Every structure is written in structure tokens, then in C-alpha cells.
C-alpha positions in Angstrom: 59.8 -26.3 -102.8 61.3 -22.8 -103.1 59.5 -20.2 -105.3 61.2 -20.0 -108.7 63.6 -17.1 -109.0 61.7 -15.9 -112.1 58.6 -15.4 -110.0 60.4 -13.5 -107.3 61.9 -11.2 -110.0 58.4 -10.5 -111.4 57.2 -9.6 -108.0 60.1 -7.3 -107.4 59.5 -5.6 -110.8 55.8 -5.1 -109.9 56.7 -3.6 -106.6 59.0 -1.0 -108.1 56.8 -0.2 -111.1 53.8 0.3 -108.7 55.9 2.6 -106.5 57.0 4.6 -109.6 53.5 5.0 -110.9 51.6 5.6 -107.7 54.2 6.6 -105.1 52.9 3.8 -102.8 53.7 0.1 -102.6 51.3 -2.6 -103.9 49.4 -4.6 -101.3 50.0 -8.3 -101.1 46.5 -8.8 -102.4 47.3 -6.8 -105.5 50.4 -8.9 -106.2 48.3 -12.1 -105.7 45.7 -10.8 -108.2 48.0 -9.3 -110.8 50.4 -12.2 -111.0 48.0 -15.0 -110.3 49.8 -16.2 -107.2 48.6 -18.0 -104.1 48.8 -16.0 -100.9 51.6 -18.3 -99.6 53.6 -17.7 -102.8 53.2 -13.9 -102.7 54.2 -13.9 -99.1 57.2 -16.1 -99.8 58.2 -13.7 -102.6 58.1 -10.7 -100.3 60.2 -12.5 -97.7 62.7 -13.5 -100.4 62.9 -9.9 -101.5 63.5 -8.7 -98.0 66.2 -11.3 -97.4 67.9 -10.2 -100.6 67.8 -6.5 -99.5 65.4 -5.3 -102.2 62.6 -4.3 -99.8 61.9 -4.0 -96.0 58.6 -5.1 -94.6 56.7 -3.7 -91.6 57.8 -6.1 -88.9 55.5 -9.0 -88.4 53.4 -8.2 -91.6 53.5 -8.6 -95.4 53.2 -4.9 -95.9 56.0 -3.1 -97.6 57.7 -0.2 -95.7 60.7 0.4 -98.1 61.6 -0.6 -101.6 64.9 1.2 -101.8 64.9 4.2 -102.6 61.1 4.4 -102.2 59.5 4.9 -98.8 55.9 3.9 -98.1 55.6 6.6 -95.4 56.2 10.3 -95.2 59.8 11.2 -94.5 62.0 14.4 -94.4 63.2 13.5 -97.9 60.8 14.5 -100.6 61.7 13.8 -104.3 60.0 15.3 -107.3 60.5 13.8 -110.7 58.4 15.3 -113.5 54.8 15.2 -112.2 55.6 12.5 -109.7 56.4 13.2 -106.0 57.9 10.5 -103.8 59.3 10.0 -100.3 62.8 8.6 -100.0 64.0 6.6 -97.0 67.1 8.8 -96.4 69.3 11.5 -97.8 71.3 8.9 -99.9 68.1 7.4 -101.3 66.8 10.8 -102.3 69.8 11.4 -104.4 69.7 7.8 -105.7 66.4 8.5 -107.5 68.5 10.4 -110.1 70.9 7.4 -110.5 67.9 5.0 -110.7 65.8 7.0 -113.2 68.3 9.1 -115.1 65.8 12.0 -115.0 66.0 15.5 -113.5 65.3 15.3 -109.8 64.4 17.9 -107.2 65.0 17.1 -103.6 63.3 19.0 -100.7 64.6 18.2 -97.3 65.8 19.7 -94.0 69.0 20.1 -92.0 69.1 17.3 -89.4 70.4 19.8 -86.9 68.4 23.0 -87.3 65.5 21.9 -89.6 66.4 24.7 -92.1 65.1 23.9 -95.6 67.5 22.1 -98.0 67.0 21.9 -101.8 68.9 20.0 -104.4 68.6 19.8 -108.1 70.1 16.7 -109.8 70.7 16.7 -113.6 73.0 14.8 -115.9 74.6 12.9 -113.2 75.4 15.7 -110.8 74.0 18.3 -108.5 73.4 21.5 -110.5 71.8 23.4 -107.6 72.4 22.9 -103.9 71.0 25.3 -101.2 72.6 26.0 -98.9 75.8 25.5 -100.9 77.6 23.8 -98.0 75.0 21.0 -97.7 76.5 17.6 -97.1 75.2 14.0 -96.6 76.2 12.4 -93.4 76.3 8.6 -92.9 76.6 8.0 -89.2 76.8 4.2 -89.1 79.7 2.1 -90.5 78.7 0.1 -93.6 78.9 -3.3 -91.7 76.2 -2.1 -89.4 73.6 -0.8 -91.9 71.7 -4.0 -92.3 71.5 -4.9 -88.6 68.5 -2.6 -88.5 68.0 -1.0 -91.9 64.9 0.9 -90.8 66.9 2.8 -88.1 69.9 3.2 -90.4 67.8 4.8 -93.2 65.4 6.6 -90.9 67.9 8.1 -88.4 71.5 7.9 -89.6 71.7 8.9 -93.3 70.8 12.6 -93.3 71.5 16.1 -94.7 73.3 18.8 -92.8 73.3 22.4 -94.0 77.0 22.8 -93.2 79.9 21.0 -91.5 79.3 23.3 -88.5 75.7 22.0 -88.2 77.0 18.5 -88.5 79.5 19.0 -85.7 76.9 20.5 -83.5 74.4 17.6 -83.9 73.9 14.9 -81.3 74.1 12.4 -84.1 77.8 13.0 -84.4 78.5 12.8 -80.6 79.6 9.2 -80.6 83.2 7.9 -80.4 83.2 6.7 -84.0 83.3 9.3 -86.8 80.8 8.9 -89.6 81.3 9.8 -93.3 80.6 13.2 -94.8 79.9 13.2 -98.6 79.0 15.8 -101.2 75.8 15.2 -103.2 77.9 14.4 -106.2 79.8 11.8 -104.3 76.6 10.2 -103.1 75.3 10.0 -106.7 78.5 8.3 -107.7 78.2 6.0 -104.7 74.7 5.1 -105.9 75.7 3.8 -109.3 76.2 0.0 -108.9 73.2 -0.3 -106.5 70.6 1.9 -108.2 71.4 2.3 -111.9 69.4 -0.7 -113.1 66.8 -1.0 -110.3 63.8 -0.7 -112.7 65.0 -3.6 -114.9 63.3 -7.0 -114.7 66.7 -8.8 -114.4 68.2 -6.4 -111.8 70.6 -8.1 -109.4 71.9 -6.3 -106.4 75.7 -6.1 -106.5 77.6 -8.3 -104.0 80.1 -7.4 -101.4 83.3 -7.6 -103.6 81.8 -5.4 -106.3 80.7 -2.8 -103.7 84.1 -2.8 -102.0 85.8 -2.3 -105.3 83.5 0.6 -106.1 84.1 2.2 -102.7 87.9 1.8 -103.2 87.7 3.4 -106.7 86.1 6.4 -105.1 88.8 6.6 -102.5 86.4 5.4 -99.7 88.4 3.0 -97.6 89.3 2.4 -94.0 87.2 0.7 -91.3 84.1 2.7 -91.9 83.7 1.2 -95.5 84.4 -2.4 -94.7 81.6 -4.9 -95.1 
């Protein structure tokens, strides 16, 4: 018999709350203990959350690698919120912390081409400080390919460049298909439907039609943005 949806929702909330408080994911054993679940139930909940694209597990295990936007491992995308410091999975996820929490966020990262430091300050729904000023977010893979391998997509293809010139010089942009280049403010707007209610118990990830409508409202259309 499938695990009740209410139980899966409680596990999801515990995972995100634990990440927010400790900057690390909970262990399966902690979920078992805190929610009074059997190991099989907790494992089933993790698998259901991965299938619904809330988390990503280390392949072949019940250990959490990602709970978007949180990363369980060090990445080039460091996010400071008040006294908390987190690692995001990618450039998009780093900016999405502001959409998720509605709090001032500082992002410390690097240019994917030259490794020069990049810093962003997010406040009141927009970037109030970007250094270098020409910094952009580059999404190399079309949307329809993101979930074929979300670890590679986040880890290697959603990055910051210090300028369009550095983007164009990067091997990441050498393929036949052009990616998408966005400003930090565009990425924050893009994050809204997916991230704004992430910390709520009853959060539901938006479906394809809602996401496509959001993309279109932002003027993001064409083959790259098709699901």
C-alpha cells in the first residue's frame, strides 16, 4: 500500500527545515526517529520525493544530495542568509534562496570561465548589488533535458559568467545549441512559481502548463523553453 501523501509531505517539510537550520540534510535515521516511521516507510518517502522532483538522492543510497535549492556538498555557489551559510546546487538555486525565504541574501561565487570572484546581493525581490556588473546566469541545457540527469544539469550547466565575453569564450558554450543567458533579476522572477512556497507544509511543485505559462509571461519561448 502506498505511503499516505500526508506522510510524504511531513518528510519533505522535515528535510527542508533541517537544511535551513543546519545547512545539511537529515539522515534517514533521523527521519525515522523524529516522525516515528519504519525504515521502509522513510525510504519510500525519500523515493517519492525524488520522483516528484523535490530532492535528489546519492545514486543507490537513501542519502540526500540535493533538496532544491539546498546542496548537501560544497559547491561554487555559497549563499549567506543572516547568520546562516548554505551551498546551492547551481547559479539559479543560489538566487532562488531569495525567492524561497524572502530575506536578504548574499551570494559568493565564481565566473565559470576564469574563476574570478562574483558577488550578488539580493533584496526586496531584486539584485541590489552585482559585481562584476556584467555578471549573467547561463543555462546551457534546454529545459526538456534538465531532469534526464539533474545532478549534471545543476552541477555543470547552470553557472555564472562574469561577462558575455567570458561566456562566449567558455567551452560550455561550444556546442551547436545556444543556451539561455539571463540577468540575476530575470532568474529571481523565473524562480517564483517553483520556490516561493518551498518552506510551506502544503507546498506543491507547479506542473508543466503552469511553468510554461510563466516562461511565456516572461517572454521566454522557443525550443529552449519547451518541456
